[in-house]
Structure formats: structure tokens, C-alpha cells
C-alpha positions in Angstrom: 52.7 -26.0 -84.0 50.2 -24.9 -81.3 52.8 -24.0 -79.0 54.6 -21.3 -81.7 50.9 -19.9 -82.3 50.7 -19.3 -78.0 54.3 -17.9 -78.2 53.3 -15.5 -81.0 50.4 -14.2 -79.8 50.8 -14.1 -76.3 54.4 -13.2 -74.5 54.2 -12.4 -70.9 56.7 -9.7 -71.8 53.9 -8.0 -74.4 50.6 -8.1 -73.4 48.4 -7.8 -76.2 45.8 -4.7 -76.4 41.9 -5.0 -76.3 42.2 -4.4 -80.1 44.5 -6.6 -80.7 43.1 -9.5 -79.0 39.5 -8.5 -81.3 41.3 -8.4 -84.8 42.6 -12.1 -84.0 39.4 -13.4 -83.1 37.6 -11.9 -86.1 40.5 -12.7 -88.6 39.1 -15.3 -91.2 42.7 -17.5 -91.0 41.5 -17.9 -87.4 38.0 -18.5 -87.6 38.8 -22.1 -87.2 40.9 -22.3 -84.4 38.1 -19.5 -82.5 37.4 -22.0 -79.9 41.2 -22.6 -78.8 41.5 -18.7 -78.3 38.1 -17.3 -77.0 38.9 -18.5 -73.6 42.5 -17.1 -73.6 40.9 -13.8 -74.9 38.3 -13.6 -72.6 41.0 -14.1 -69.8 43.0 -11.3 -71.0 40.1 -9.2 -71.2 39.4 -9.7 -67.4 42.8 -9.2 -66.5 42.8 -5.8 -68.3 39.9 -4.5 -66.3 40.9 -6.0 -63.0 43.2 -2.9 -62.0 39.8 -0.6 -62.5 38.0 -2.9 -59.3 40.9 -2.8 -57.6 41.7 1.2 -57.8 37.8 1.9 -56.8 36.3 3.0 -53.4 33.2 2.1 -54.1 31.4 0.0 -51.1 29.2 -2.1 -53.7 32.7 -3.3 -54.9 33.8 -4.5 -51.2 30.2 -6.1 -50.7 29.3 -3.2 -48.2 26.0 -1.1 -49.1 23.7 0.8 -47.3 19.7 0.4 -47.4 17.3 2.8 -49.1 14.5 0.9 -46.8 13.4 1.7 -43.6 13.4 -0.8 -40.7 10.7 -2.7 -39.9 7.8 -0.9 -37.7 9.1 2.4 -39.8 7.9 4.0 -42.9 9.6 6.6 -44.9 9.0 10.7 -44.8 10.4 13.3 -46.3 13.5 11.0 -46.3 13.2 10.0 -42.6 12.3 6.8 -40.8 9.2 7.7 -39.0 7.5 5.1 -36.5 4.2 3.5 -37.5 2.4 2.1 -34.2 -0.6 2.0 -32.7 0.5 3.5 -29.5 0.9 6.9 -31.3 -2.7 7.1 -32.0 -3.0 7.3 -28.0 -3.0 10.2 -25.5 0.5 10.3 -23.8 -0.2 10.4 -20.0 3.8 10.9 -19.0 3.8 12.2 -15.6 0.2 12.3 -15.6 -0.3 9.4 -13.7 -0.1 5.6 -14.6 -3.2 5.6 -17.2 -4.6 3.0 -18.8 -3.9 0.6 -21.5 -4.3 2.4 -24.5 -1.6 5.1 -23.3 0.4 7.0 -25.5 4.5 6.8 -25.8 7.3 9.4 -24.9 8.8 11.2 -28.0 10.8 8.8 -30.1 14.2 10.0 -31.7 13.2 9.3 -35.2 13.4 10.7 -38.8 17.0 9.6 -39.3 17.6 8.4 -43.2 17.5 4.6 -43.8 21.5 4.9 -44.6 22.0 6.8 -41.4 20.6 3.7 -39.8 22.1 1.3 -41.6 25.5 2.8 -41.2 24.7 2.5 -37.3 24.1 -0.7 -37.6 27.7 -1.4 -38.9 29.6 0.3 -36.4 27.5 -1.1 -33.9 28.9 -4.5 -34.1 32.0 -3.2 -35.9 34.9 -3.6 -33.1 36.8 -1.0 -34.7 35.4 1.5 -32.5 37.5 0.3 -29.7 40.7 0.6 -29.0 42.2 -2.7 -30.1 39.8 -4.0 -32.0 38.7 -6.0 -29.6 35.1 -5.2 -28.1 32.3 -3.4 -29.9 29.0 -2.1 -28.3 27.2 -5.5 -29.2 30.0 -7.3 -27.2 27.7 -5.7 -23.5 24.5 -5.0 -25.9 24.1 -8.3 -27.0 21.0 -9.2 -29.9 20.3 -12.6 -28.1 20.3 -10.9 -24.2 17.6 -8.6 -24.8 20.5 -6.4 -26.1 21.8 -6.5 -22.5 24.5 -9.0 -21.7 23.5 -11.9 -19.5 26.0 -10.8 -16.9 25.7 -9.3 -13.5 28.6 -7.2 -14.0 29.3 -5.9 -17.9 33.1 -6.9 -19.2 34.9 -3.9 -21.4 38.1 -4.0 -22.9 41.0 -6.2 -21.8 38.2 -8.5 -19.8 37.8 -5.6 -17.0 34.7 -6.3 -14.9 32.7 -3.3 -14.6 30.7 -1.6 -11.8 26.8 -2.0 -13.0 25.2 -4.5 -15.6 24.6 -3.7 -19.3 21.1 -1.8 -19.7 18.8 -3.7 -22.6 18.6 -1.0 -25.3 15.2 -2.1 -26.6 12.9 0.6 -27.1 15.6 3.1 -25.9 15.0 6.1 -28.5 12.1 6.9 -26.5 14.3 7.3 -23.1 15.3 10.9 -22.1 17.1 9.4 -18.9 19.7 7.1 -19.5 22.0 5.2 -17.7 21.6 3.7 -14.6 22.5 6.7 -12.7 20.2 9.1 -15.1 23.5 11.3 -15.6 22.6 11.5 -19.5 20.2 12.6 -21.4 20.8 11.9 -25.0 22.6 8.8 -27.2 24.7 10.9 -28.4 26.3 12.1 -25.1 25.9 8.9 -23.5 27.6 6.8 -26.3 31.1 8.7 -25.3 31.5 7.2 -21.9 31.9 3.7 -23.1 33.5 4.9 -26.0 36.1 6.3 -24.4 36.6 5.0 -21.2 39.9 3.0 -20.2 37.8 0.2 -18.8 34.9 -0.4 -21.9 36.3 0.5 -25.2 39.2 2.4 -24.3 39.7 4.4 -27.1 40.1 7.9 -27.9 38.4 10.5 -30.3 41.6 11.5 -32.1 42.2 7.3 -32.8 38.8 6.7 -33.7 38.6 9.5 -36.6 42.0 8.1 -37.5 40.9 4.5 -38.0 37.4 5.5 -39.5 39.0 7.4 -42.3 41.8 5.2 -42.9 39.0 2.8 -43.9 38.1 3.8 -47.4 35.0 1.6 -47.5 33.9 3.4 -44.0 34.6 6.9 -45.9 32.5 5.9 -48.9 29.4 4.4 -46.4 29.7 7.8 -44.6 29.6 9.3 -47.7 26.6 8.1 -49.0 25.0 8.3 -45.2 25.6 12.1 -44.5 27.4 13.8 -48.0 30.9 14.3 -47.3 33.9 12.6 -48.0 35.9 13.0 -44.3 34.1 11.5 -41.2 33.6 13.4 -38.6 32.5 12.5 -35.0 29.2 13.9 -34.8 28.5 11.7 -37.8 29.6 8.7 -35.8 27.4 9.6 -32.9 24.3 10.1 -35.0 25.0 6.6 -37.2 25.1 4.9 -34.0 22.0 6.6 -32.1 19.8 6.5 -35.6 20.7 2.5 -35.0 19.7 2.1 -31.0 16.6 4.2 -32.1 15.3 1.4 -34.8 15.3 -1.0 -32.2 11.7 -1.2 -31.3 9.6 -3.8 -29.2 5.6 -2.8 -29.3 4.4 -6.0 -30.4 4.3 -8.5 -28.0 1.1 -10.3 -27.0 0.7 -7.6 -24.0 0.4 -5.0 -26.6 -2.3 -7.1 -28.8 -4.4 -7.6 -25.3 -3.8 -3.3 -24.7 -5.0 -3.0 -28.4 -8.1 -4.8 -27.9 -7.6 -8.3 -28.5 -8.1 -9.9 -25.5 -7.5 -13.5 -26.6 -3.8 -12.3 -26.8 -3.3 -13.6 -22.9 -4.1 -16.6 -21.1 -6.2 -16.8 -17.7 -2.7 -16.7 -15.6 -1.3 -14.0 -17.5 -4.1 -11.9 -17.1 -4.3 -12.2 -13.4 -0.5 -11.7 -13.3 -1.4 -8.0 -15.4 -4.0 -7.4 -12.4 -1.8 -7.9 -10.0 1.2 -5.9 -11.6 -1.4 -2.6 -11.8 -3.3 -3.0 -8.4 -3.0 -0.9 -5.5 -1.2 -4.1 -3.6 1.7 -4.1 -5.9 2.0 -1.2 -7.2 4.2 -2.2 -10.0 3.0 -0.2 -12.9 3.3 3.2 -10.7 7.2 2.8 -11.7 6.9 0.5 -14.6 4.6 2.7 -16.5 2.8 1.0 -19.7 3.2 1.1 -22.4 7.1 1.9 -22.0 7.1 -0.2 -18.7 9.3 2.7 -17.3 8.7 6.3 -15.4 12.3 7.0 -16.2 12.4 8.3 -13.1 15.4 7.9 -10.5 14.1 5.5 -7.7 15.9 4.9 -4.3 15.1 1.1 -3.8 17.9 0.2 -0.7 18.9 -3.1 -2.6 22.4 -4.4 -1.2 25.2 -4.9 -3.9 26.3 -7.6 -1.4 24.7 -8.9 2.2 25.5 -5.7 4.7 26.7 -3.1 1.6 25.3 -0.6 -0.4 28.9 0.7 -2.3 27.2 2.0 -5.5 26.0 5.7 -4.7 24.4 5.7 -7.9 22.6 9.4 -8.6 24.5 10.8 -5.4 27.9 10.1 -7.6 26.9 12.3 -10.3 24.7 15.3 -8.7 26.2 15.4 -5.1 22.8 15.2 -3.7 22.3 12.7 -0.4 18.8 11.9 -1.2 19.8 10.7 -4.6 22.2 8.0 -2.7 21.2 4.3 -3.7 19.0 6.0 -6.9 19.1 4.6 -10.4 16.9 5.1 -13.0 13.8 2.5 -13.5 14.4 0.1 -16.4 11.9 -0.9 -19.0 10.5 -4.2 -18.5 10.2 -5.0 -22.5 11.7 -8.2 -23.3 12.8 -8.2 -19.3 12.6 -12.4 -19.6 16.0 -12.0 -22.0 17.9 -9.7 -19.2 18.6 -11.8 -16.2 20.0 -11.3 -13.9 18.1 -8.3 -12.3 18.7 -4.8 -10.7 22.0 -2.2 -11.3 24.7 -5.0 -10.6 22.7 -8.2 -11.1 21.8 -8.5 -7.5 18.7 -10.5 -8.0 18.8 -13.8 -10.6 15.5 -14.4 -11.3 12.5 -12.0 -11.5 10.6 -13.9 -8.8 13.6 -13.2 -6.9 13.1 -9.7 -8.1 9.6 -9.2 -6.9 10.2 -11.0 -3.7 12.7 -8.2 -2.8 9.7 -5.6 -3.4 7.5 -7.8 -1.2 10.0 -8.1 1.8 9.3 -4.9 3.3 10.4 -1.0 3.3 14.6 -0.9 3.3 14.9 -4.6 4.8 18.6 -4.6 3.1 19.8 -1.5 3.7 23.0 -1.8 5.8 22.9 -0.8 9.4 24.0 2.4 9.8 23.2 3.8 6.1 20.9 6.4 5.7 18.3 6.2 2.6 15.7 7.8 1.2 13.9 4.9 0.4 11.1 5.9 -2.9 7.7 6.2 -1.4 6.1 3.5 -3.7 8.5 1.1 -1.3 6.5 -0.6 1.1 5.4 -4.0 2.0 2.4 -5.4 -0.1 2.9 -9.2 1.4 2.2 -10.7 -2.0 1.7 -14.1 -2.0 4.0 -16.7 -3.7 1.0 -17.4 -6.2 1.1 -13.4 -6.7 5.1 -13.2 -7.8 4.8 -16.2 -9.3 1.7 -14.5 -11.7 3.8 -11.4 -11.9 6.6 -13.3 -13.6 4.1 -15.0 -16.1 2.5 -11.8 -17.0 6.0 -10.0 -17.5 6.7 -13.0 -20.2 4.2 -11.7 -22.2 6.2 -8.5 -22.9 8.3 -10.2 -25.1 8.8 -9.0 -28.3 11.8 -9.5 -31.0 9.8 -9.3 -33.9 11.6 -6.6 -35.5 15.0 -7.9 -34.2 17.8 -6.2 -36.7 19.8 -8.2 -38.9 23.1 -8.9 -37.6 26.3 -8.5 -40.7 27.9 -11.4 -41.2 30.9 -9.1 -42.3 32.0 -5.4 -41.1 34.3 -2.7 -43.0 37.0 -3.1 -40.8 37.4 -6.6 -41.7 37.7 -7.5 -38.1 35.6 -10.6 -36.7 31.9 -9.4 -35.9 30.9 -9.6 -32.3 29.0 -12.7 -32.2 26.0 -13.8 -29.4 27.4 -15.5 -27.2 23.4 -17.7 -27.3 21.3 -17.1 -30.1 17.8 -15.9 -29.1 14.9 -16.6 -31.7 12.5 -14.3 -30.4 8.8 -13.7 -30.9 8.2 -16.0 -34.2 4.6 -16.3 -34.1 4.2 -12.9 -36.0 1.8 -11.0 -34.2 1.8 -8.1 -35.9 0.1 -5.5 -33.9 1.6 -2.4 -35.6 
């Protein structure tokens, strides 16, 4: 009897309509059997609704959506995210000397919408930006490695070894001198180098646009962020720039000390700060607080290998012989996360890097090589104790409290670039804003 009822009410070739099912449920004759037919009816209704979801292009249907909230340390003003930090209250002394603890910062790239920043986050971790879907921005700028990669020389597409190390991206939105050779002045311009280099990500503008526009999830997300249904290259560059500019690290224990809470540093760290700022070591003249970089190009005379200076640095860009071997002064923020050091990872530890500076002006320059060593490089003759204090102080510049959330999935469906070694960051939560 039950089988005959089912065959009458539901045949695979004759799917009942919504109204047929509803009448069946209301019929007085069938009320006694409602408990039997209700699950069947609900299943049929669900099957009728499924095609509506599959055909849609809403990112919410796929599990992806863009936030309306600015990242930590930013606040929403006039639709854009603006940094909120105590350093903004201080006067900037850029190009006017070393300055004191309460010194302002360079101008930050800010004002991007929350949606643009969040879209950039997905793009940053998505291998879809590379030619073969094998590497992402995060492959060389790993959050667990201080947004560097922990290698002496970065590795690009197909495992190709690159000539230099990957610089950290913490606070990169403050920089107007980019790359080791200082050849780029904006993040939008800079990122096109690795995107289209056959040694790094190997893509082309045409292929990148075809891939992204062929992904309905990305089209919907770009529409949220930029209001257009067709993805353009400048939107890709803007989104990644927006995310990278949100990587703020200004809440270390040093920053608490600089803002007036002197108990934030212990005695050895304060002693290391005194060495750092002294006219003997003169570290702060190039690694100027609070960014801990003056963004200048400097010729240090560090050899790529014993007896060799292979990398011409900025000279290869400008043709200026005085910039032979010149590289941008990197920030020391989160420096303990980014070993090895120098443009090619020549120094394994912070102590090794400090010993280079105290080893004598030009002591690694090969015989017969002519370099115009930066005038700050001299012979401070620091003791082992002073070198150890310097390294201890630089450890107090660690702050990863505002580490962005690493997506567990990306719109392309490709595997998300995973950190090789997770760094927990600053879990003390000083909140020195």
C-alpha cells in the first residue's frame, strides 16, 4: 500500500510542483499520514530551490565575503581606513636628523576602504596571481617569517633562486623607497616586478586579467570593492597595495618606552638602546626611529661571498658609479623574525651583522674594487658586550599584535600558501596605540 502511494505521489519523471506538495500536506485525508509525507515534501522543496543558488554569483554563496571593518589600528573615516597611532601626534623629523623618542612617522599610504584591504588579503595569499598557480605573494613574504621568507636568497616560480633576499613588508606603507636597490617609489609599481618576472611569479598582464575575470567569485568581490563588474589591472594593484599598507607594527615594548612607559624595557634593553643611539655605534643615524630606517641608499661594502662583490645594487639601475653596491637601509622592526641579514643573507645573526659594522671601514671590499663607502661606516670598535646589548635591544622591536588573519581558503580554490613555521607574535598585548 505504501509503495503504491509513493508511486502515485512522486514519480522521478514527474516532479510535483510546489503547489501539488502543499495541497497534499493540507488534505484532510492525508493528515494522518503527514508525518510520512512531510520529510518527502521538504526534500522536494529543497531540490526545487538548489538551481537558484548554483546559478548565482554572490560571494556569500561561495563562503567568501569582504569585511566592512577596518584592520586593527585603523579607524573608518569618510569611507576609508585611517591609522590611529600615538606617533601621528609627534612632529616628523625626516631628513632633519636623528630625532628623539617622540618622533613622527613618514606619510602612510592610507584611506583604502575595508573591502579593498580585505580583497587584497585574499589576493596576497592566492597563488592564482602566478602563471602556474604555484606561488603567491606570501610565498616570499611569509607572515611567520616577519613577512620575509627566512632565506638568504628568495625562491621564485619553478624553484628558481633569486639574487637577493625577500625584504620584510611590515610598515611598508610608510616607505617611498622600495626594493633593495630603491628602484621603485610606489607599491603599485613595485608589485608589477615580481608579478611579471619570469623568475618570480611568471605571469603576464593578459593572462592575469583572463584568469581573474574568469572567476565569478573574484568578479563579485571586485564589484564589492570597486563597483565594477570587469576586473582591471589597476584594481588588482590597488587592492594588494591596500592590504600591504595595513601591515602595521608600532606597538612593541620599545614603543611603550618611547611613549613614556619606561618600565616596558629592562636594564639590558635600555643599555642596548643607549649603544644604538650613541655617537660611537651611530646605528640610529641610518636606522632612524620610529620607522628604524631613513629610507636612504647606502654603500656598506658587504661582500656577497669572500672576495666577491657581485651585486651592483643601485648602480645597475642608475648607472651612477657612486651607487655601486648601494642598497636601501631596511627597517629593524621585527628584525628577529627575518634572519639571515643583508641583501643576500650574508650575515646569519644580528650579532654577525653588528660585528660587520665594527670590523672596520671597507674591510670586506675585495682588492681592486672601488666603492664609495657610506660616511657613517667607520670603526666604532664595539666590544662583544656592546654587540650583545645591541641584539638584545633589537629584540624589543618585535610586535606582531596586528597580524592579519590568514585565509583558510581563497577564491581560486588553489591551496593557500601556508607559513613554513608559525610565529605566535607579540602575545603580551601591550596596546601602545
